[in-house]
N, C-alpha and C positions, 0 to 999 in steps of 0.2 A: 682428674686431672692430674697429671704426674709433670714435675716442673723440675728443671734441674739445669745445670750446665753439660755440655757435651762431654761424651767421655766419664760421666760420674754415676752411670749403673743405671738410668732412666729407664734405657731401651728393656735392660734386664729385669726390671721391676715391673714393667708394664706388661711385659710378657707374661710374668709369674701371676699376675694378679689377672691377668686375660686368662690363662689357665685354670685359675682359681673359679673361675665363673663370673669375675667382675666385669661388666659391659665397658671397654676401655674406647668405643667410638663405631660407627659404621663404615668411614673410609680412613684406614689406617696405612702409612707405609711400611716397609719391609721392617722398619725399626720399630714400629708399633707407634708413630708419631702421627697425629691428627691431620688430615691434608688441608682442614679449613684453618686451625689456627697455624700451621704451617705458612699458610698463603697469607694471613694476617698479618704475621711477622715479618714477612717479606715483603709487603707492599709498605707497613711502616718503616723498615729500614731503606727502601728504594725511594720513600719519600725525603727521608733525611738525607739520602745520597752515600748508605753506607751498606754492608753486606756482612752476615755472620762472620765471615772472616777479615773483614776490614771494617773496624770500627773508630778508625781516626776521626772521622767528620761527626760522631754521636755529640749531640750538644750536652752539656753537664746536667746533671738533675735538676740544678736549679734554671736553668734554661727551658728545660723541658715544663717544669712545673708552672713556671710563668706564661709558657705559651699554652698550656691547656686551661690554665686560669683565665686567659683572653678569650680563648675558643669558647669555654664555659660562659663567661659575661656576654659574648656576641649571641650566644643561643636563646638566652633568658629574655 
């Protein structure tokens, strides 16, 4: 899995790794992005009322941690 900010060279790195024989996934976009992880990311941002281009509504890391902790406690 290659992680990085947009315009940071992740597509180039993923392309080079694929050309070298590394399996980068079965369903990839033209930028070598995983369709699965892209959909998970979109769903999470949609849930928060945000998008990759509009992050103003994104909760702070502390708010996210508190929310995940609460969810974890409910699941146990």
